[in-house]
mmCIF file of the N, C-alpha and C atoms, coordinates in Angstrom:
data_MODEL
# 
_entry.id   MODEL 
# 
loop_
_atom_site.group_PDB 
_atom_site.id 
_atom_site.type_symbol 
_atom_site.label_atom_id 
_atom_site.label_alt_id 
_atom_site.label_comp_id 
_atom_site.label_asym_id 
_atom_site.label_entity_id 
_atom_site.label_seq_id 
_atom_site.pdbx_PDB_ins_code 
_atom_site.Cartn_x 
_atom_site.Cartn_y 
_atom_site.Cartn_z 
_atom_site.occupancy 
_atom_site.B_iso_or_equiv 
_atom_site.pdbx_formal_charge 
_atom_site.auth_seq_id 
_atom_site.auth_comp_id 
_atom_site.auth_asym_id 
_atom_site.auth_atom_id 
_atom_site.pdbx_PDB_model_num 
ATOM 1   N N  . MET A 1 1  ? 86.184  152.136 -20.791 1.00 0.00 ? 1  MET A N  1 
ATOM 2   C CA . MET A 1 1  ? 87.714  151.530 -20.120 1.00 0.00 ? 1  MET A CA 1 
ATOM 3   C C  . MET A 1 1  ? 88.502  153.270 -19.867 1.00 0.00 ? 1  MET A C  1 
ATOM 4   N N  . GLY A 1 2  ? 87.687  153.853 -20.282 1.00 0.00 ? 2  GLY A N  1 
ATOM 5   C CA . GLY A 1 2  ? 88.856  155.487 -19.652 1.00 0.00 ? 2  GLY A CA 1 
ATOM 6   C C  . GLY A 1 2  ? 88.493  155.533 -18.204 1.00 0.00 ? 2  GLY A C  1 
ATOM 7   N N  . VAL A 1 3  ? 86.956  155.197 -17.886 1.00 0.00 ? 3  VAL A N  1 
ATOM 8   C CA . VAL A 1 3  ? 86.857  155.594 -16.214 1.00 0.00 ? 3  VAL A CA 1 
ATOM 9   C C  . VAL A 1 3  ? 88.116  154.197 -15.079 1.00 0.00 ? 3  VAL A C  1 
ATOM 10  N N  . VAL A 1 4  ? 87.752  153.105 -16.225 1.00 0.00 ? 4  VAL A N  1 
ATOM 11  C CA . VAL A 1 4  ? 88.427  152.072 -15.228 1.00 0.00 ? 4  VAL A CA 1 
ATOM 12  C C  . VAL A 1 4  ? 90.060  151.988 -15.151 1.00 0.00 ? 4  VAL A C  1 
ATOM 13  N N  . ASN A 1 5  ? 90.771  152.623 -16.340 1.00 0.00 ? 5  ASN A N  1 
ATOM 14  C CA . ASN A 1 5  ? 91.900  153.005 -16.467 1.00 0.00 ? 5  ASN A CA 1 
ATOM 15  C C  . ASN A 1 5  ? 91.984  154.804 -15.285 1.00 0.00 ? 5  ASN A C  1 
ATOM 16  N N  . PHE A 1 6  ? 91.603  155.241 -15.456 1.00 0.00 ? 6  PHE A N  1 
ATOM 17  C CA . PHE A 1 6  ? 91.819  156.351 -14.527 1.00 0.00 ? 6  PHE A CA 1 
ATOM 18  C C  . PHE A 1 6  ? 92.034  155.944 -13.272 1.00 0.00 ? 6  PHE A C  1 
ATOM 19  N N  . TYR A 1 7  ? 91.364  155.016 -12.880 1.00 0.00 ? 7  TYR A N  1 
ATOM 20  C CA . TYR A 1 7  ? 91.145  154.909 -11.276 1.00 0.00 ? 7  TYR A CA 1 
ATOM 21  C C  . TYR A 1 7  ? 92.118  153.640 -11.038 1.00 0.00 ? 7  TYR A C  1 
ATOM 22  N N  . PHE A 1 8  ? 92.404  152.702 -12.018 1.00 0.00 ? 8  PHE A N  1 
ATOM 23  C CA . PHE A 1 8  ? 92.848  151.417 -11.815 1.00 0.00 ? 8  PHE A CA 1 
ATOM 24  C C  . PHE A 1 8  ? 94.061  151.574 -12.615 1.00 0.00 ? 8  PHE A C  1 
ATOM 25  N N  . THR A 1 9  ? 94.982  152.999 -12.397 1.00 0.00 ? 9  THR A N  1 
ATOM 26  C CA . THR A 1 9  ? 96.295  152.542 -13.145 1.00 0.00 ? 9  THR A CA 1 
ATOM 27  C C  . THR A 1 9  ? 96.958  150.974 -13.075 1.00 0.00 ? 9  THR A C  1 
ATOM 28  N N  . ILE A 1 10 ? 98.209  150.803 -13.782 1.00 0.00 ? 10 ILE A N  1 
ATOM 29  C CA . ILE A 1 10 ? 99.149  149.816 -13.767 1.00 0.00 ? 10 ILE A CA 1 
ATOM 30  C C  . ILE A 1 10 ? 99.834  149.815 -13.020 1.00 0.00 ? 10 ILE A C  1 
ATOM 31  N N  . GLY A 1 11 ? 100.195 150.839 -12.510 1.00 0.00 ? 11 GLY A N  1 
ATOM 32  C CA . GLY A 1 11 ? 101.131 150.349 -11.218 1.00 0.00 ? 11 GLY A CA 1 
ATOM 33  C C  . GLY A 1 11 ? 100.100 150.648 -10.209 1.00 0.00 ? 11 GLY A C  1 
ATOM 34  N N  . LYS A 1 12 ? 99.132  151.273 -9.799  1.00 0.00 ? 12 LYS A N  1 
ATOM 35  C CA . LYS A 1 12 ? 98.050  150.949 -8.499  1.00 0.00 ? 12 LYS A CA 1 
ATOM 36  C C  . LYS A 1 12 ? 97.733  149.802 -8.816  1.00 0.00 ? 12 LYS A C  1 
ATOM 37  N N  . VAL A 1 13 ? 97.539  148.697 -9.800  1.00 0.00 ? 13 VAL A N  1 
ATOM 38  C CA . VAL A 1 13 ? 96.921  147.409 -9.028  1.00 0.00 ? 13 VAL A CA 1 
ATOM 39  C C  . VAL A 1 13 ? 98.163  146.279 -9.435  1.00 0.00 ? 13 VAL A C  1 
ATOM 40  N N  . GLY A 1 14 ? 99.508  146.870 -9.471  1.00 0.00 ? 14 GLY A N  1 
ATOM 41  C CA . GLY A 1 14 ? 100.784 146.482 -9.421  1.00 0.00 ? 14 GLY A CA 1 
ATOM 42  C C  . GLY A 1 14 ? 101.176 146.583 -8.260  1.00 0.00 ? 14 GLY A C  1 
ATOM 43  N N  . ASN A 1 15 ? 101.410 147.233 -7.762  1.00 0.00 ? 15 ASN A N  1 
ATOM 44  C CA . ASN A 1 15 ? 101.415 147.506 -6.075  1.00 0.00 ? 15 ASN A CA 1 
ATOM 45  C C  . ASN A 1 15 ? 100.606 147.118 -5.219  1.00 0.00 ? 15 ASN A C  1 
ATOM 46  N N  . PHE A 1 16 ? 99.194  146.931 -5.616  1.00 0.00 ? 16 PHE A N  1 
ATOM 47  C CA . PHE A 1 16 ? 98.283  146.141 -4.627  1.00 0.00 ? 16 PHE A CA 1 
ATOM 48  C C  . PHE A 1 16 ? 98.795  144.652 -4.451  1.00 0.00 ? 16 PHE A C  1 
ATOM 49  N N  . LEU A 1 17 ? 98.942  144.230 -5.807  1.00 0.00 ? 17 LEU A N  1 
ATOM 50  C CA . LEU A 1 17 ? 98.843  142.872 -6.015  1.00 0.00 ? 17 LEU A CA 1 
ATOM 51  C C  . LEU A 1 17 ? 100.270 142.320 -5.279  1.00 0.00 ? 17 LEU A C  1 
ATOM 52  N N  . SER A 1 18 ? 101.271 143.162 -5.453  1.00 0.00 ? 18 SER A N  1 
ATOM 53  C CA . SER A 1 18 ? 102.792 142.646 -4.934  1.00 0.00 ? 18 SER A CA 1 
ATOM 54  C C  . SER A 1 18 ? 102.803 143.358 -3.505  1.00 0.00 ? 18 SER A C  1 
ATOM 55  N N  . ARG A 1 19 ? 102.047 144.143 -2.607  1.00 0.00 ? 19 ARG A N  1 
ATOM 56  C CA . ARG A 1 19 ? 102.031 144.310 -1.738  1.00 0.00 ? 19 ARG A CA 1 
ATOM 57  C C  . ARG A 1 19 ? 101.124 143.518 -0.623  1.00 0.00 ? 19 ARG A C  1 
ATOM 58  N N  . ASN A 1 20 ? 99.714  143.463 -1.119  1.00 0.00 ? 20 ASN A N  1 
ATOM 59  C CA . ASN A 1 20 ? 98.898  142.373 0.110   1.00 0.00 ? 20 ASN A CA 1 
ATOM 60  C C  . ASN A 1 20 ? 98.792  140.833 -0.733  1.00 0.00 ? 20 ASN A C  1 
ATOM 61  N N  . LYS A 1 21 ? 98.870  140.220 0.461   1.00 0.00 ? 21 LYS A N  1 
ATOM 62  C CA . LYS A 1 21 ? 99.191  138.943 0.502   1.00 0.00 ? 21 LYS A CA 1 
ATOM 63  C C  . LYS A 1 21 ? 97.827  138.116 0.652   1.00 0.00 ? 21 LYS A C  1 
ATOM 64  N N  . LEU A 1 22 ? 97.243  137.683 -0.841  1.00 0.00 ? 22 LEU A N  1 
ATOM 65  C CA . LEU A 1 22 ? 95.289  137.698 -0.747  1.00 0.00 ? 22 LEU A CA 1 
ATOM 66  C C  . LEU A 1 22 ? 94.961  135.962 -0.879  1.00 0.00 ? 22 LEU A C  1 
ATOM 67  N N  . PHE A 1 23 ? 96.601  135.422 -0.537  1.00 0.00 ? 23 PHE A N  1 
ATOM 68  C CA . PHE A 1 23 ? 96.336  133.928 -0.468  1.00 0.00 ? 23 PHE A CA 1 
ATOM 69  C C  . PHE A 1 23 ? 95.890  132.913 -1.741  1.00 0.00 ? 23 PHE A C  1 
ATOM 70  N N  . ASP A 1 24 ? 96.522  133.288 -2.913  1.00 0.00 ? 24 ASP A N  1 
ATOM 71  C CA . ASP A 1 24 ? 96.499  133.167 -4.588  1.00 0.00 ? 24 ASP A CA 1 
ATOM 72  C C  . ASP A 1 24 ? 94.618  133.504 -4.807  1.00 0.00 ? 24 ASP A C  1 
ATOM 73  N N  . SER A 1 25 ? 93.999  134.170 -4.229  1.00 0.00 ? 25 SER A N  1 
ATOM 74  C CA . SER A 1 25 ? 92.953  134.782 -5.140  1.00 0.00 ? 25 SER A CA 1 
ATOM 75  C C  . SER A 1 25 ? 93.142  135.978 -6.140  1.00 0.00 ? 25 SER A C  1 
ATOM 76  N N  . GLU A 1 26 ? 94.601  136.482 -5.982  1.00 0.00 ? 26 GLU A N  1 
ATOM 77  C CA . GLU A 1 26 ? 95.015  137.365 -7.428  1.00 0.00 ? 26 GLU A CA 1 
ATOM 78  C C  . GLU A 1 26 ? 95.252  136.634 -8.537  1.00 0.00 ? 26 GLU A C  1 
ATOM 79  N N  . TYR A 1 27 ? 94.549  135.121 -8.705  1.00 0.00 ? 27 TYR A N  1 
ATOM 80  C CA . TYR A 1 27 ? 94.827  134.847 -9.921  1.00 0.00 ? 27 TYR A CA 1 
ATOM 81  C C  . TYR A 1 27 ? 93.234  134.709 -10.498 1.00 0.00 ? 27 TYR A C  1 
ATOM 82  N N  . LEU A 1 28 ? 92.175  134.512 -9.063  1.00 0.00 ? 28 LEU A N  1 
ATOM 83  C CA . LEU A 1 28 ? 90.924  134.422 -9.230  1.00 0.00 ? 28 LEU A CA 1 
ATOM 84  C C  . LEU A 1 28 ? 90.234  135.561 -9.771  1.00 0.00 ? 28 LEU A C  1 
ATOM 85  N N  . LEU A 1 29 ? 90.889  136.839 -9.297  1.00 0.00 ? 29 LEU A N  1 
ATOM 86  C CA . LEU A 1 29 ? 90.965  138.348 -9.620  1.00 0.00 ? 29 LEU A CA 1 
ATOM 87  C C  . LEU A 1 29 ? 90.873  138.752 -10.672 1.00 0.00 ? 29 LEU A C  1 
ATOM 88  N N  . ALA A 1 30 ? 92.554  138.260 -11.734 1.00 0.00 ? 30 ALA A N  1 
ATOM 89  C CA . ALA A 1 30 ? 92.683  138.342 -12.715 1.00 0.00 ? 30 ALA A CA 1 
ATOM 90  C C  . ALA A 1 30 ? 91.805  137.644 -13.681 1.00 0.00 ? 30 ALA A C  1 
ATOM 91  N N  . SER A 1 31 ? 91.455  136.292 -13.541 1.00 0.00 ? 31 SER A N  1 
ATOM 92  C CA . SER A 1 31 ? 91.032  135.832 -14.208 1.00 0.00 ? 31 SER A CA 1 
ATOM 93  C C  . SER A 1 31 ? 89.552  136.443 -14.634 1.00 0.00 ? 31 SER A C  1 
ATOM 94  N N  . THR A 1 32 ? 88.460  136.542 -13.406 1.00 0.00 ? 32 THR A N  1 
ATOM 95  C CA . THR A 1 32 ? 87.506  137.557 -13.319 1.00 0.00 ? 32 THR A CA 1 
ATOM 96  C C  . THR A 1 32 ? 87.660  138.674 -14.405 1.00 0.00 ? 32 THR A C  1 
ATOM 97  N N  . PHE A 1 33 ? 88.444  139.460 -13.881 1.00 0.00 ? 33 PHE A N  1 
ATOM 98  C CA . PHE A 1 33 ? 88.753  140.836 -14.959 1.00 0.00 ? 33 PHE A CA 1 
ATOM 99  C C  . PHE A 1 33 ? 88.496  140.854 -15.921 1.00 0.00 ? 33 PHE A C  1 
ATOM 100 N N  . GLU A 1 34 ? 89.568  139.462 -16.414 1.00 0.00 ? 34 GLU A N  1 
ATOM 101 C CA . GLU A 1 34 ? 89.071  139.041 -18.221 1.00 0.00 ? 34 GLU A CA 1 
ATOM 102 C C  . GLU A 1 34 ? 88.016  138.438 -18.459 1.00 0.00 ? 34 GLU A C  1 
ATOM 103 N N  . ALA A 1 35 ? 87.120  138.382 -17.714 1.00 0.00 ? 35 ALA A N  1 
ATOM 104 C CA . ALA A 1 35 ? 85.961  137.399 -18.077 1.00 0.00 ? 35 ALA A CA 1 
ATOM 105 C C  . ALA A 1 35 ? 85.261  138.318 -18.386 1.00 0.00 ? 35 ALA A C  1 
ATOM 106 N N  . ILE A 1 36 ? 85.033  139.654 -17.446 1.00 0.00 ? 36 ILE A N  1 
ATOM 107 C CA . ILE A 1 36 ? 83.790  140.623 -17.433 1.00 0.00 ? 36 ILE A CA 1 
ATOM 108 C C  . ILE A 1 36 ? 84.360  141.616 -18.415 1.00 0.00 ? 36 ILE A C  1 
ATOM 109 N N  . THR A 1 37 ? 85.482  141.724 -18.485 1.00 0.00 ? 37 THR A N  1 
ATOM 110 C CA . THR A 1 37 ? 85.704  142.975 -19.799 1.00 0.00 ? 37 THR A CA 1 
ATOM 111 C C  . THR A 1 37 ? 86.023  142.428 -21.383 1.00 0.00 ? 37 THR A C  1 
ATOM 112 N N  . PRO A 1 38 ? 85.306  143.197 -22.324 1.00 0.00 ? 38 PRO A N  1 
ATOM 113 C CA . PRO A 1 38 ? 85.316  142.803 -23.155 1.00 0.00 ? 38 PRO A CA 1 
ATOM 114 C C  . PRO A 1 38 ? 86.460  142.818 -24.838 1.00 0.00 ? 38 PRO A C  1 
ATOM 115 N N  . PHE A 1 39 ? 87.098  142.643 -24.035 1.00 0.00 ? 39 PHE A N  1 
ATOM 116 C CA . PHE A 1 39 ? 88.469  142.241 -24.586 1.00 0.00 ? 39 PHE A CA 1 
ATOM 117 C C  . PHE A 1 39 ? 88.787  141.221 -25.439 1.00 0.00 ? 39 PHE A C  1 
ATOM 118 N N  . CYS A 1 40 ? 89.208  141.019 -26.701 1.00 0.00 ? 40 CYS A N  1 
ATOM 119 C CA . CYS A 1 40 ? 89.679  140.036 -27.454 1.00 0.00 ? 40 CYS A CA 1 
ATOM 120 C C  . CYS A 1 40 ? 90.856  139.330 -27.128 1.00 0.00 ? 40 CYS A C  1 
ATOM 121 N N  . SER A 1 41 ? 91.302  138.650 -28.070 1.00 0.00 ? 41 SER A N  1 
ATOM 122 C CA . SER A 1 41 ? 92.694  138.072 -27.353 1.00 0.00 ? 41 SER A CA 1 
ATOM 123 C C  . SER A 1 41 ? 93.882  138.698 -28.036 1.00 0.00 ? 41 SER A C  1 
ATOM 124 N N  . CYS A 1 42 ? 93.691  139.349 -28.936 1.00 0.00 ? 42 CYS A N  1 
ATOM 125 C CA . CYS A 1 42 ? 94.786  140.487 -29.513 1.00 0.00 ? 42 CYS A CA 1 
ATOM 126 C C  . CYS A 1 42 ? 94.681  141.221 -28.557 1.00 0.00 ? 42 CYS A C  1 
ATOM 127 N N  . SER A 1 43 ? 93.896  141.882 -28.638 1.00 0.00 ? 43 SER A N  1 
ATOM 128 C CA . SER A 1 43 ? 94.200  143.225 -27.044 1.00 0.00 ? 43 SER A CA 1 
ATOM 129 C C  . SER A 1 43 ? 95.065  143.040 -26.037 1.00 0.00 ? 43 SER A C  1 
ATOM 130 N N  . SER A 1 44 ? 94.402  141.837 -25.707 1.00 0.00 ? 44 SER A N  1 
ATOM 131 C CA . SER A 1 44 ? 94.656  140.880 -24.012 1.00 0.00 ? 44 SER A CA 1 
ATOM 132 C C  . SER A 1 44 ? 96.074  140.806 -24.033 1.00 0.00 ? 44 SER A C  1 
ATOM 133 N N  . VAL A 1 45 ? 96.900  140.580 -25.313 1.00 0.00 ? 45 VAL A N  1 
ATOM 134 C CA . VAL A 1 45 ? 98.368  140.536 -25.941 1.00 0.00 ? 45 VAL A CA 1 
ATOM 135 C C  . VAL A 1 45 ? 99.098  142.081 -25.052 1.00 0.00 ? 45 VAL A C  1 
ATOM 136 N N  . SER A 1 46 ? 98.363  143.341 -25.510 1.00 0.00 ? 46 SER A N  1 
ATOM 137 C CA . SER A 1 46 ? 98.927  144.162 -25.465 1.00 0.00 ? 46 SER A CA 1 
ATOM 138 C C  . SER A 1 46 ? 98.741  144.842 -23.977 1.00 0.00 ? 46 SER A C  1 
ATOM 139 N N  . LEU A 1 47 ? 97.605  144.320 -23.167 1.00 0.00 ? 47 LEU A N  1 
ATOM 140 C CA . LEU A 1 47 ? 97.406  144.243 -21.936 1.00 0.00 ? 47 LEU A CA 1 
ATOM 141 C C  . LEU A 1 47 ? 98.132  143.518 -21.047 1.00 0.00 ? 47 LEU A C  1 
ATOM 142 N N  . PHE A 1 48 ? 98.858  142.568 -21.511 1.00 0.00 ? 48 PHE A N  1 
ATOM 143 C CA . PHE A 1 48 ? 99.515  141.309 -20.716 1.00 0.00 ? 48 PHE A CA 1 
ATOM 144 C C  . PHE A 1 48 ? 100.857 142.183 -20.944 1.00 0.00 ? 48 PHE A C  1 
ATOM 145 N N  . ILE A 1 49 ? 101.512 142.929 -22.359 1.00 0.00 ? 49 ILE A N  1 
ATOM 146 C CA . ILE A 1 49 ? 102.831 143.398 -21.774 1.00 0.00 ? 49 ILE A CA 1 
ATOM 147 C C  . ILE A 1 49 ? 103.017 144.340 -20.982 1.00 0.00 ? 49 ILE A C  1 
ATOM 148 N N  . GLY A 1 50 ? 101.739 145.273 -21.148 1.00 0.00 ? 50 GLY A N  1 
ATOM 149 C CA . GLY A 1 50 ? 101.839 146.312 -20.086 1.00 0.00 ? 50 GLY A CA 1 
ATOM 150 C C  . GLY A 1 50 ? 101.621 146.122 -18.589 1.00 0.00 ? 50 GLY A C  1 
ATOM 151 N N  . PHE A 1 51 ? 100.935 145.046 -18.245 1.00 0.00 ? 51 PHE A N  1 
ATOM 152 C CA . PHE A 1 51 ? 100.666 144.628 -17.022 1.00 0.00 ? 51 PHE A CA 1 
ATOM 153 C C  . PHE A 1 51 ? 102.396 143.892 -16.793 1.00 0.00 ? 51 PHE A C  1 
ATOM 154 N N  . VAL A 1 52 ? 103.181 143.564 -17.733 1.00 0.00 ? 52 VAL A N  1 
ATOM 155 C CA . VAL A 1 52 ? 104.226 142.630 -17.704 1.00 0.00 ? 52 VAL A CA 1 
ATOM 156 C C  . VAL A 1 52 ? 105.519 144.126 -17.291 1.00 0.00 ? 52 VAL A C  1 
ATOM 157 N N  . LYS A 1 53 ? 105.326 145.400 -17.865 1.00 0.00 ? 53 LYS A N  1 
ATOM 158 C CA . LYS A 1 53 ? 105.855 146.599 -17.505 1.00 0.00 ? 53 LYS A CA 1 
ATOM 159 C C  . LYS A 1 53 ? 105.859 147.380 -16.361 1.00 0.00 ? 53 LYS A C  1 
ATOM 160 N N  . GLY A 1 54 ? 104.630 146.747 -15.773 1.00 0.00 ? 54 GLY A N  1 
ATOM 161 C CA . GLY A 1 54 ? 104.343 147.539 -14.525 1.00 0.00 ? 54 GLY A CA 1 
ATOM 162 C C  . GLY A 1 54 ? 104.284 146.822 -13.190 1.00 0.00 ? 54 GLY A C  1 
ATOM 163 N N  . ASP A 1 55 ? 105.044 145.826 -13.613 1.00 0.00 ? 55 ASP A N  1 
ATOM 164 C CA . ASP A 1 55 ? 105.411 145.283 -12.479 1.00 0.00 ? 55 ASP A CA 1 
ATOM 165 C C  . ASP A 1 55 ? 104.554 143.842 -11.467 1.00 0.00 ? 55 ASP A C  1 
ATOM 166 N N  . ILE A 1 56 ? 103.555 143.610 -12.066 1.00 0.00 ? 56 ILE A N  1 
ATOM 167 C CA . ILE A 1 56 ? 102.461 142.796 -11.657 1.00 0.00 ? 56 ILE A CA 1 
ATOM 168 C C  . ILE A 1 56 ? 103.361 141.574 -12.474 1.00 0.00 ? 56 ILE A C  1 
ATOM 169 N N  . PRO A 1 57 ? 103.291 140.825 -10.961 1.00 0.00 ? 57 PRO A N  1 
ATOM 170 C CA . PRO A 1 57 ? 103.825 139.141 -11.183 1.00 0.00 ? 57 PRO A CA 1 
ATOM 171 C C  . PRO A 1 57 ? 103.448 138.483 -12.387 1.00 0.00 ? 57 PRO A C  1 
ATOM 172 N N  . LEU A 1 58 ? 104.389 137.520 -13.178 1.00 0.00 ? 58 LEU A N  1 
ATOM 173 C CA . LEU A 1 58 ? 104.053 137.354 -14.437 1.00 0.00 ? 58 LEU A CA 1 
ATOM 174 C C  . LEU A 1 58 ? 103.207 135.832 -14.172 1.00 0.00 ? 58 LEU A C  1 
ATOM 175 N N  . SER A 1 59 ? 102.950 135.154 -13.032 1.00 0.00 ? 59 SER A N  1 
ATOM 176 C CA . SER A 1 59 ? 102.250 134.200 -13.199 1.00 0.00 ? 59 SER A CA 1 
ATOM 177 C C  . SER A 1 59 ? 100.489 134.521 -12.999 1.00 0.00 ? 59 SER A C  1 
ATOM 178 N N  . ILE A 1 60 ? 100.643 135.994 -12.196 1.00 0.00 ? 60 ILE A N  1 
ATOM 179 C CA . ILE A 1 60 ? 98.890  136.713 -12.279 1.00 0.00 ? 60 ILE A CA 1 
ATOM 180 C C  . ILE A 1 60 ? 98.729  137.243 -13.820 1.00 0.00 ? 60 ILE A C  1 
ATOM 181 N N  . THR A 1 61 ? 99.536  137.597 -14.432 1.00 0.00 ? 61 THR A N  1 
ATOM 182 C CA . THR A 1 61 ? 99.561  137.917 -16.105 1.00 0.00 ? 61 THR A CA 1 
ATOM 183 C C  . THR A 1 61 ? 99.332  136.559 -16.846 1.00 0.00 ? 61 THR A C  1 
ATOM 184 N N  . PHE A 1 62 ? 100.010 135.968 -16.509 1.00 0.00 ? 62 PHE A N  1 
ATOM 185 C CA . PHE A 1 62 ? 99.109  134.744 -17.541 1.00 0.00 ? 62 PHE A CA 1 
ATOM 186 C C  . PHE A 1 62 ? 98.205  134.198 -17.381 1.00 0.00 ? 62 PHE A C  1 
ATOM 187 N N  . ALA A 1 63 ? 97.555  134.305 -15.932 1.00 0.00 ? 63 ALA A N  1 
ATOM 188 C CA . ALA A 1 63 ? 96.144  133.692 -15.534 1.00 0.00 ? 63 ALA A CA 1 
ATOM 189 C C  . ALA A 1 63 ? 95.279  134.601 -16.453 1.00 0.00 ? 63 ALA A C  1 
ATOM 190 N N  . PHE A 1 64 ? 95.432  136.385 -16.645 1.00 0.00 ? 64 PHE A N  1 
ATOM 191 C CA . PHE A 1 64 ? 94.927  136.779 -17.059 1.00 0.00 ? 64 PHE A CA 1 
ATOM 192 C C  . PHE A 1 64 ? 94.945  136.545 -18.222 1.00 0.00 ? 64 PHE A C  1 
ATOM 193 N N  . LEU A 1 65 ? 95.823  135.911 -19.357 1.00 0.00 ? 65 LEU A N  1 
ATOM 194 C CA . LEU A 1 65 ? 96.233  135.894 -20.629 1.00 0.00 ? 65 LEU A CA 1 
ATOM 195 C C  . LEU A 1 65 ? 95.438  134.973 -21.118 1.00 0.00 ? 65 LEU A C  1 
ATOM 196 N N  . VAL A 1 66 ? 95.761  133.773 -19.744 1.00 0.00 ? 66 VAL A N  1 
ATOM 197 C CA . VAL A 1 66 ? 94.997  132.668 -20.399 1.00 0.00 ? 66 VAL A CA 1 
ATOM 198 C C  . VAL A 1 66 ? 93.118  132.630 -20.411 1.00 0.00 ? 66 VAL A C  1 
ATOM 199 N N  . THR A 1 67 ? 92.750  133.064 -19.465 1.00 0.00 ? 67 THR A N  1 
ATOM 200 C CA . THR A 1 67 ? 91.493  133.629 -19.365 1.00 0.00 ? 67 THR A CA 1 
ATOM 201 C C  . THR A 1 67 ? 90.383  134.077 -20.783 1.00 0.00 ? 67 THR A C  1 
ATOM 202 N N  . SER A 1 68 ? 91.623  134.543 -21.522 1.00 0.00 ? 68 SER A N  1 
ATOM 203 C CA . SER A 1 68 ? 90.560  135.477 -22.479 1.00 0.00 ? 68 SER A CA 1 
ATOM 204 C C  . SER A 1 68 ? 90.407  134.446 -23.861 1.00 0.00 ? 68 SER A C  1 
ATOM 205 N N  . PRO A 1 69 ? 91.350  133.558 -23.863 1.00 0.00 ? 69 PRO A N  1 
ATOM 206 C CA . PRO A 1 69 ? 90.139  132.746 -25.410 1.00 0.00 ? 69 PRO A CA 1 
ATOM 207 C C  . PRO A 1 69 ? 89.969  131.562 -24.609 1.00 0.00 ? 69 PRO A C  1 
ATOM 208 N N  . LEU A 1 70 ? 89.718  131.290 -23.302 1.00 0.00 ? 70 LEU A N  1 
ATOM 209 C CA . LEU A 1 70 ? 88.748  130.410 -23.390 1.00 0.00 ? 70 LEU A CA 1 
ATOM 210 C C  . LEU A 1 70 ? 87.393  130.997 -22.424 1.00 0.00 ? 70 LEU A C  1 
ATOM 211 N N  . VAL A 1 71 ? 87.378  132.067 -22.264 1.00 0.00 ? 71 VAL A N  1 
ATOM 212 C CA . VAL A 1 71 ? 85.888  133.125 -21.915 1.00 0.00 ? 71 VAL A CA 1 
ATOM 213 C C  . VAL A 1 71 ? 85.254  133.703 -23.201 1.00 0.00 ? 71 VAL A C  1 
ATOM 214 N N  . ASN A 1 72 ? 84.722  133.163 -23.635 1.00 0.00 ? 72 ASN A N  1 
ATOM 215 C CA . ASN A 1 72 ? 84.477  133.672 -25.702 1.00 0.00 ? 72 ASN A CA 1 
ATOM 216 C C  . ASN A 1 72 ? 83.028  133.932 -25.111 1.00 0.00 ? 72 ASN A C  1 
ATOM 217 N N  . GLU A 1 73 ? 82.573  134.428 -25.448 1.00 0.00 ? 73 GLU A N  1 
ATOM 218 C CA . GLU A 1 73 ? 80.977  134.532 -25.031 1.00 0.00 ? 73 GLU A CA 1 
ATOM 219 C C  . GLU A 1 73 ? 80.169  134.043 -26.486 1.00 0.00 ? 73 GLU A C  1 
ATOM 220 N N  . VAL A 1 74 ? 80.904  133.992 -27.561 1.00 0.00 ? 74 VAL A N  1 
ATOM 221 C CA . VAL A 1 74 ? 80.465  133.174 -28.752 1.00 0.00 ? 74 VAL A CA 1 
ATOM 222 C C  . VAL A 1 74 ? 80.517  131.901 -28.654 1.00 0.00 ? 74 VAL A C  1 
ATOM 223 N N  . ALA A 1 75 ? 81.416  131.667 -27.881 1.00 0.00 ? 75 ALA A N  1 
ATOM 224 C CA . ALA A 1 75 ? 81.644  129.919 -27.734 1.00 0.00 ? 75 ALA A CA 1 
ATOM 225 C C  . ALA A 1 75 ? 80.903  129.541 -26.308 1.00 0.00 ? 75 ALA A C  1 
ATOM 226 N N  . ILE A 1 76 ? 80.588  129.952 -25.262 1.00 0.00 ? 76 ILE A N  1 
ATOM 227 C CA . ILE A 1 76 ? 79.758  129.962 -24.541 1.00 0.00 ? 76 ILE A CA 1 
ATOM 228 C C  . ILE A 1 76 ? 78.362  129.535 -24.991 1.00 0.00 ? 76 ILE A C  1 
ATOM 229 N N  . ALA A 1 77 ? 77.551  131.040 -26.209 1.00 0.00 ? 77 ALA A N  1 
ATOM 230 C CA . ALA A 1 77 ? 76.650  130.734 -26.685 1.00 0.00 ? 77 ALA A CA 1 
ATOM 231 C C  . ALA A 1 77 ? 76.505  129.573 -27.343 1.00 0.00 ? 77 ALA A C  1 
ATOM 232 N N  . MET A 1 78 ? 77.476  129.400 -28.179 1.00 0.00 ? 78 MET A N  1 
ATOM 233 C CA . MET A 1 78 ? 76.953  127.795 -29.013 1.00 0.00 ? 78 MET A CA 1 
ATOM 234 C C  . MET A 1 78 ? 77.441  126.965 -28.601 1.00 0.00 ? 78 MET A C  1 
ATOM 235 N N  . PHE A 1 79 ? 77.803  126.733 -26.750 1.00 0.00 ? 79 PHE A N  1 
ATOM 236 C CA . PHE A 1 79 ? 77.860  125.562 -26.049 1.00 0.00 ? 79 PHE A CA 1 
ATOM 237 C C  . PHE A 1 79 ? 76.506  125.256 -25.588 1.00 0.00 ? 79 PHE A C  1 
ATOM 238 N N  . VAL A 1 80 ? 75.848  126.401 -25.230 1.00 0.00 ? 80 VAL A N  1 
ATOM 239 C CA . VAL A 1 80 ? 74.751  125.870 -24.435 1.00 0.00 ? 80 VAL A CA 1 
ATOM 240 C C  . VAL A 1 80 ? 73.686  125.797 -25.706 1.00 0.00 ? 80 VAL A C  1 
ATOM 241 N N  . GLU A 1 81 ? 73.910  126.200 -26.731 1.00 0.00 ? 81 GLU A N  1 
ATOM 242 C CA . GLU A 1 81 ? 72.840  126.146 -27.854 1.00 0.00 ? 81 GLU A CA 1 
ATOM 243 C C  . GLU A 1 81 ? 73.159  124.550 -28.205 1.00 0.00 ? 81 GLU A C  1 
ATOM 244 N N  . ILE A 1 82 ? 74.173  124.412 -27.873 1.00 0.00 ? 82 ILE A N  1 
ATOM 245 C CA . ILE A 1 82 ? 74.374  122.569 -28.340 1.00 0.00 ? 82 ILE A CA 1 
ATOM 246 C C  . ILE A 1 82 ? 73.848  121.475 -27.301 1.00 0.00 ? 82 ILE A C  1 
ATOM 247 N N  . LEU A 1 83 ? 74.320  122.030 -26.112 1.00 0.00 ? 83 LEU A N  1 
ATOM 248 C CA . LEU A 1 83 ? 73.773  121.263 -24.865 1.00 0.00 ? 83 LEU A CA 1 
ATOM 249 C C  . LEU A 1 83 ? 72.044  121.533 -24.993 1.00 0.00 ? 83 LEU A C  1 
ATOM 250 N N  . ASP A 1 84 ? 71.381  122.045 -25.533 1.00 0.00 ? 84 ASP A N  1 
ATOM 251 C CA . ASP A 1 84 ? 70.160  122.683 -25.240 1.00 0.00 ? 84 ASP A CA 1 
ATOM 252 C C  . ASP A 1 84 ? 69.365  121.367 -26.059 1.00 0.00 ? 84 ASP A C  1 
# 
């Protein structure tokens, strides 16, 4: 996460999302970022606050925040085991 923090600062991400018109794919990017990173729900709240302070649009930060409890590796493994 140190490498990600170094190259992708909140200011850079905020400028990229605010400046570029991505035709609503920024929501998918935020959800994908949350899905592939190992953040639990508790640490996602602190990231959410940092994103809001970094002037990232609120709707995109909510997409990031909502994805955290939805994409839980343990829940996915249990779901696969139940359906198997």
